[in-house]
SEVO-948508 format. One line per 10 residues: their letters; for each residue x, y, z of C-alpha. Coordinates in Angstrom, 3 decimals. Layout:
N
A> X:Y:Z; ...
% end
This chain:
255
XXXXXXXXXX> 0.378:0.061:0.045; 1.318:3.173:-0.591; 1.978:6.390:1.807; -1.473:8.223:1.740; -0.590:11.714:1.514; -4.325:13.348:2.493; -4.361:11.014:5.553; -1.124:12.008:6.612; -1.988:15.923:6.188; -5.369:15.073:8.191
XXXXXXXXXX> -3.553:13.677:11.220; -0.742:16.622:10.850; -3.837:19.022:11.266; -5.612:16.985:13.919; -2.262:17.118:16.274; -1.738:20.311:15.481; -5.064:21.524:17.151; -5.304:19.149:19.574; -4.212:19.904:23.287; -0.780:18.264:22.575
XXXXXXXXXX> -0.105:20.173:19.380; -0.943:23.559:21.079; 1.653:22.734:23.711; 4.520:22.000:21.314; 3.645:25.283:18.993; 4.098:27.108:22.554; 7.335:25.410:23.488; 8.917:25.895:19.505; 7.577:29.299:19.674; 9.342:30.266:22.838
XXXXXXXXXX> 12.669:28.391:21.601; 12.372:29.894:18.445; 12.596:33.491:20.077; 15.121:32.071:22.394; 17.098:31.237:19.071; 16.297:34.437:17.442; 17.917:36.507:20.149; 20.901:34.103:20.178; 21.578:33.886:16.417; 21.422:37.704:15.722
XXXXXXXXXX> 23.568:38.037:19.227; 26.005:35.919:17.723; 25.568:37.823:14.260; 26.272:40.762:16.152; 29.437:39.760:18.118; 30.971:38.005:14.287; 30.608:41.775:13.087; 31.839:43.597:16.230; 35.151:40.654:16.006; 35.093:41.658:11.825
XXXXXXXXXX> 35.183:45.256:12.457; 38.072:45.177:14.949; 40.385:43.247:13.042; 39.383:45.426:9.865; 39.619:48.331:12.452; 36.076:49.374:11.290; 33.464:50.729:13.602; 30.976:48.298:14.148; 27.979:49.859:12.884; 29.667:50.049:9.573
XXXXXXXXXX> 29.590:45.891:9.555; 25.811:46.216:10.352; 24.788:49.071:7.746; 26.221:46.213:4.905; 24.234:43.899:6.205; 26.927:41.545:6.595; 26.436:37.996:8.982; 22.926:39.440:9.345; 23.488:42.431:10.789; 20.191:44.070:9.093
XXXXXXXXXX> 18.428:41.667:11.313; 19.550:42.430:14.820; 16.480:43.664:16.640; 16.593:40.517:19.395; 20.358:40.716:19.206; 22.313:41.096:22.481; 25.526:42.694:23.469; 27.562:39.435:24.547; 31.236:37.891:23.910; 31.398:35.734:20.773
XXXXXXXXXX> 32.540:32.750:22.426; 29.484:33.197:24.449; 27.219:33.648:21.767; 28.812:30.070:19.793; 28.251:28.203:22.912; 24.863:29.372:23.483; 24.320:28.511:19.383; 25.494:24.900:19.459; 23.707:24.401:22.735; 20.540:25.845:21.729
XXXXXXXXXX> 20.636:23.288:18.345; 21.018:20.616:20.657; 17.981:21.774:22.648; 16.100:22.104:19.264; 16.754:18.706:18.409; 15.969:17.164:22.037; 12.396:19.252:21.501; 11.931:17.560:17.857; 12.725:14.183:19.465; 9.886:14.649:22.133
XXXXXXXXXX> 7.748:16.454:19.556; 7.596:13.092:17.029; 7.401:10.723:20.306; 4.339:12.236:21.203; 2.559:12.915:17.946; 3.276:8.934:17.677; 1.640:7.862:20.942; -2.053:7.530:20.888; -3.106:7.968:24.019; -4.556:11.097:25.857
XXXXXXXXXX> -1.614:12.345:27.741; -0.533:15.820:25.585; 3.197:14.938:26.819; 3.823:10.780:27.274; 6.508:9.542:29.581; 7.768:7.720:26.748; 8.574:10.494:24.825; 11.801:11.373:27.026; 13.192:8.121:27.489; 16.870:7.586:26.738
XXXXXXXXXX> 16.716:11.009:25.646; 20.487:12.079:25.822; 21.314:9.327:23.698; 18.519:9.324:21.679; 20.047:13.277:21.089; 23.577:12.535:20.646; 22.426:10.034:17.913; 20.732:12.659:16.690; 22.972:15.506:16.446; 25.870:12.797:14.581
XXXXXXXXXX> 23.020:12.025:12.080; 22.539:15.581:11.574; 26.034:16.347:11.271; 26.049:13.179:8.566; 23.344:14.256:6.463; 24.613:17.943:6.825; 28.206:16.521:5.130; 26.417:14.164:2.673; 23.592:17.049:1.394; 26.890:19.922:0.848
XXXXXXXXXX> 28.837:17.344:-1.109; 25.675:16.185:-3.303; 25.013:20.304:-3.429; 28.520:21.055:-4.524; 28.992:18.198:-7.065; 25.439:19.112:-8.868; 22.118:20.335:-7.291; 20.262:16.889:-8.233; 22.361:14.766:-5.945; 21.978:17.149:-3.460
XXXXXXXXXX> 18.128:17.338:-3.478; 17.680:13.507:-4.430; 19.581:12.975:-0.933; 17.554:15.159:0.948; 14.435:13.361:-0.225; 16.191:10.131:0.695; 16.763:11.239:4.015; 13.171:12.508:5.180; 12.308:10.276:7.842; 16.001:9.912:9.446
XXXXXXXXXX> 14.659:11.778:12.373; 11.720:9.256:13.291; 14.065:6.665:12.275; 16.074:7.966:15.041; 13.132:9.121:17.584; 10.764:5.815:17.418; 12.983:3.022:16.114; 16.324:4.001:18.194; 18.217:3.350:15.184; 21.918:4.223:15.065
XXXXXXXXXX> 23.513:6.910:12.826; 24.335:4.617:9.833; 20.950:2.612:10.558; 18.758:5.424:10.434; 20.307:6.883:6.982; 19.217:3.567:5.464; 16.413:2.499:6.575; 15.187:6.125:5.856; 16.544:5.605:2.090; 14.885:2.287:2.036
XXXXXXXXXX> 11.564:3.609:3.149; 11.410:6.607:1.039; 12.201:4.148:-1.767; 9.318:2.257:-1.049; 7.017:5.186:-0.724; 8.976:7.345:-2.958; 5.959:8.935:-4.889; 3.628:9.898:-1.427; 6.922:11.124:-0.143; 7.617:13.710:-3.269
XXXXXXXXXX> 4.070:14.542:-3.608; 4.248:14.849:0.575; 7.251:17.022:0.731; 5.532:19.752:-2.027; 2.529:19.728:-0.538; 3.664:20.681:2.940; 6.387:23.384:1.408; 3.355:24.877:-0.052; 1.543:24.896:2.858; 4.370:26.446:4.731
XXXXXXXXXX> 4.927:29.430:2.184; 1.113:30.065:2.236; 1.081:30.091:5.896; 4.202:31.756:6.536; 5.008:34.353:3.080; 1.479:36.521:3.465; 0.709:36.759:6.942; 4.460:37.599:7.692; 4.074:40.201:5.033; 1.344:42.369:7.368
XXXXXXXXXX> 3.707:42.657:10.478; 6.294:44.404:8.079; 5.130:47.633:9.211; 5.288:46.398:12.751; 8.248:47.061:14.774; 11.239:45.160:14.024; 10.921:43.234:17.757; 7.264:42.211:16.994; 7.918:41.630:13.673; 10.250:38.889:14.729
XXXXXXXXXX> 8.023:37.641:16.831; 5.299:37.454:14.439; 7.609:35.693:11.877; 8.613:32.851:14.750; 5.099:32.153:15.564; 4.045:31.625:12.185; 7.484:29.534:11.216; 7.198:27.348:14.555; 3.505:26.421:13.798; 4.776:25.676:10.737
XXXXXXXXXX> 7.437:23.534:11.815; 5.203:21.759:14.532; 2.900:20.897:11.916; 5.754:19.378:9.364; 6.462:17.480:12.413; 3.292:15.923:12.956; 2.947:15.211:9.147; 6.117:13.640:8.797; 5.311:11.229:11.362; 2.294:10.010:10.588
XXXXXXXXXX> 3.622:9.302:7.104; 6.644:7.728:8.663; 4.111:5.549:10.621; 2.273:4.546:7.726; 5.572:3.756:5.478; 6.811:1.565:9.164; 3.106:-0.298:8.761; 3.077:-1.196:5.268; 6.828:-2.276:5.646; 6.088:-4.657:8.338
XXXXX> 4.596:-7.872:6.072; 7.370:-7.856:3.770; 9.617:-8.174:6.709; 8.058:-11.066:8.501; 8.100:-13.048:4.700
% end
């Protein structure tokens, strides 16, 4: 049976509008705002360091938009080393939140945050971080060589985080299993990617444009809210699709 795109989208909408979905939207929005503060603080710190090395005023780098200098409404004046450490820490926290969200959306019980969502979280996050690094390297190589290999790898690695979160797969195993699952459901996965991207654009661009006339801080907050709603919806949809793909693969594994 091929992947049912409509069912995955319906499940995503149901999950997003449930108590569980609202909880994760709130958490992801808070994370997104914090991540915005840290990333913009890092940009400011890099600008200051470059300006100092070139003996230029920091404002000169920001006026040129270097390293995000044009968007620093949430940035704080912190040392470069501190901003860099916080960036790495928030990356790990973001992966942890994604793992917990995947496990929660896969859970069929009434609890918004099941206890199973945080089991062996540290080791799972470390595996997910390693898998993310390896995927980034492979995707980078694919895009450097030619655009199409990079796009193909991006599609084939569609279920990697779900593999790590729900199947306790290792780094190489998670990539391999994702490739196998996507290969068995290639048409449905491609359609699902296109549909979710279009939905994300429809959600974020028109509504985000409304915030352009608002103060920079308010605009950043609105953009973060819309982006994180789309992110949580995407996690729920992909998790539903992964569960479908796994259920369809089970009879073949028993033969």
